[in-house]
C-alpha positions as CSV (number, residue, x, y, z in Angstrom):
1,X,0.2,-0.4,0.3
2,X,0.7,3.5,-0.5
3,X,1.9,5.6,2.6
4,X,0.5,8.9,1.5
5,X,-2.0,9.7,-0.6
6,X,-3.0,9.6,-4.2
7,X,-5.7,11.9,-6.3
8,X,-6.0,13.4,-9.6
9,X,-6.7,10.0,-11.6
10,X,-6.9,10.2,-15.2
11,X,-7.4,7.3,-18.0
12,X,-6.9,5.9,-21.2
13,X,-9.3,4.8,-23.4
14,X,-9.7,1.7,-23.2
15,X,-9.2,1.2,-19.2
16,X,-5.9,0.0,-19.3
17,X,-3.8,3.0,-17.8
18,X,-4.2,5.1,-15.5
19,X,-2.1,8.2,-14.2
20,X,-2.1,10.0,-10.6
21,X,-0.5,12.1,-8.9
22,X,0.7,10.8,-5.2
23,X,2.5,11.4,-1.6
24,X,3.2,8.1,-1.2
25,X,7.1,8.0,-0.8
26,X,7.3,3.6,-1.3
27,X,5.8,3.1,-4.6
28,X,9.2,3.8,-6.4
29,X,12.6,2.8,-5.2
30,X,14.7,5.3,-4.1
31,X,11.8,8.1,-4.0
32,X,14.1,10.8,-2.8
33,X,11.7,13.8,-2.5
34,X,10.4,13.0,0.3
35,X,6.5,13.6,0.6
36,X,6.2,16.3,-2.5
37,X,4.2,14.5,-5.2
38,X,4.8,12.5,-7.9
39,X,3.4,11.2,-11.0
40,X,2.8,7.7,-12.2
41,X,1.0,5.1,-14.5
42,X,-0.4,2.4,-13.7
43,X,-0.3,-0.7,-16.6
44,X,-3.5,-2.9,-15.9
45,X,-2.0,-5.6,-18.2
46,X,0.6,-5.6,-16.2
47,X,-0.2,-4.1,-13.3
48,X,3.3,-2.4,-13.3
49,X,3.2,1.4,-11.2
50,X,5.8,4.0,-13.4
51,X,7.2,6.6,-12.2
52,X,6.3,8.8,-14.9
53,X,7.9,12.5,-13.7
54,X,11.6,11.3,-13.1
55,X,14.5,13.2,-12.7
56,X,17.2,13.5,-16.1
57,X,19.2,11.3,-13.9
58,X,16.3,8.5,-13.5
59,X,15.0,9.6,-9.7
60,X,12.5,11.5,-8.3
61,X,11.9,15.0,-8.5
62,X,13.5,17.6,-7.2
63,X,9.9,18.9,-6.8
64,X,6.6,18.7,-6.8
65,X,4.3,17.3,-10.8
66,X,0.4,17.1,-10.3
67,X,-2.1,18.0,-13.1
68,X,-1.1,14.6,-14.6
69,X,-3.8,14.0,-18.0
70,X,-3.1,10.5,-20.7
71,X,-4.3,10.9,-23.5
72,X,-7.5,9.0,-25.2
73,X,-4.6,6.2,-26.7
74,X,-2.7,5.7,-23.3
75,X,0.7,6.6,-25.7
76,X,1.2,10.2,-24.1
77,X,0.8,11.8,-20.6
78,X,1.6,15.7,-19.7
79,X,1.5,17.2,-16.4
80,X,2.8,20.2,-14.4
81,X,5.5,20.3,-12.4
82,X,8.3,22.3,-10.2
83,X,10.3,20.5,-10.4
84,X,14.0,21.6,-11.8
85,X,16.3,18.9,-12.7
86,X,13.7,17.5,-15.3
87,X,15.3,18.1,-17.8
88,X,18.1,19.8,-17.6
89,X,18.1,23.6,-18.6
90,X,19.9,26.2,-17.1
91,X,19.9,28.2,-15.4
92,X,18.4,26.9,-13.0
93,X,14.6,27.6,-12.7
94,X,12.1,27.4,-10.5
95,X,8.3,27.9,-12.1
96,X,5.6,25.7,-12.6
97,X,5.5,24.0,-15.9
98,X,4.9,21.4,-18.6
99,X,5.5,18.3,-19.5
100,X,5.2,15.6,-21.9
101,X,5.9,11.9,-21.6
102,X,6.1,9.9,-23.8
103,X,4.4,6.0,-22.6
104,X,6.6,3.9,-25.6
105,X,10.5,6.0,-25.2
106,X,9.7,7.3,-22.2
107,X,11.5,10.3,-22.9
108,X,10.4,13.6,-21.4
109,X,9.8,16.6,-23.1
110,X,10.1,19.9,-21.6
111,X,7.4,22.2,-23.4
112,X,6.2,25.9,-21.5
113,X,10.1,27.0,-23.6
114,X,11.0,30.8,-23.7
115,X,10.5,31.8,-27.1
116,X,14.0,33.7,-26.8
117,X,16.0,31.8,-25.2
118,X,14.5,28.3,-24.5
119,X,14.4,28.7,-20.4
120,X,11.5,28.0,-18.4
121,X,8.1,29.8,-19.4
122,X,5.8,28.4,-16.6
123,X,2.4,26.7,-17.4
124,X,-0.3,25.0,-15.9
125,X,-3.4,23.1,-15.9
126,X,-2.4,20.8,-18.7
127,X,-5.5,19.0,-21.3
128,X,-4.8,16.1,-24.2
129,X,-6.0,15.5,-27.2
130,X,-6.9,11.6,-28.5
131,X,-3.7,11.2,-29.7
132,X,-0.9,13.2,-27.7
133,X,0.0,15.2,-30.1
134,X,-1.8,18.6,-29.2
135,X,-2.2,19.5,-25.7
136,X,-3.1,23.0,-24.5
137,X,-2.1,24.8,-21.4
138,X,-3.2,27.9,-19.4
139,X,0.1,30.1,-17.9
140,X,0.6,33.9,-16.7
141,X,3.9,34.8,-18.9
142,X,4.9,37.0,-21.8
143,X,7.9,34.9,-22.4
144,X,6.0,31.9,-24.5
145,X,4.9,34.1,-27.5
146,X,6.2,36.9,-29.4
147,X,3.8,39.9,-28.7
148,X,2.1,38.7,-26.0
149,X,1.2,42.4,-23.6
150,X,-2.0,41.8,-22.4
151,X,-0.8,41.2,-18.9
152,X,-3.1,38.3,-18.6
153,X,-3.7,34.5,-18.2
154,X,-3.6,33.0,-21.7
155,X,-4.1,30.0,-23.0
156,X,-1.8,27.9,-25.2
157,X,-1.4,25.3,-27.2
158,X,1.7,23.1,-28.2
159,X,1.4,20.7,-31.4
160,X,4.3,17.9,-30.9
161,X,6.3,18.1,-34.9
162,X,5.5,22.2,-34.6
163,X,8.0,25.1,-33.8
164,X,7.4,27.0,-30.6
165,X,3.8,26.9,-28.9
166,X,0.2,29.1,-30.0
167,X,-1.8,32.0,-28.5
168,X,-4.8,31.0,-28.9
169,X,-6.6,32.6,-26.4
170,X,-7.2,36.1,-28.9
């Protein structure tokens, strides 16, 4: 049993995969971030739990991860995290950002990049398309796209294979 609470489940269309956030420290070997929330994927077919919000070194990330969503086909997971070691970026950042995890390859992509520097730009509350190729999210920053001068929360769209983000709340 997990030794901490779990919440925010999302399920693939066929019910095979469930992704969730948890404060439990005993679901991943060597959980070094204490009771900070982590993202896990459960596979009904194998019964296996996989740590999704892991550092670039494969350990639990050094910050909280939450708001997981999974594509209908179960291949792609998006989530929010304030960890600074999921991908390697310099300088280190401390803001919430959106990450995309590919279930097949186990790779994580950082998508909320400052359009000028490629560094952390910020993002929250992802939602995902059926096939995982598109992710919408909100952010309160003017660093994700050019000419964002409204100083308000905006909605952005990331699309796999397309450069940059698109602001859609215009």
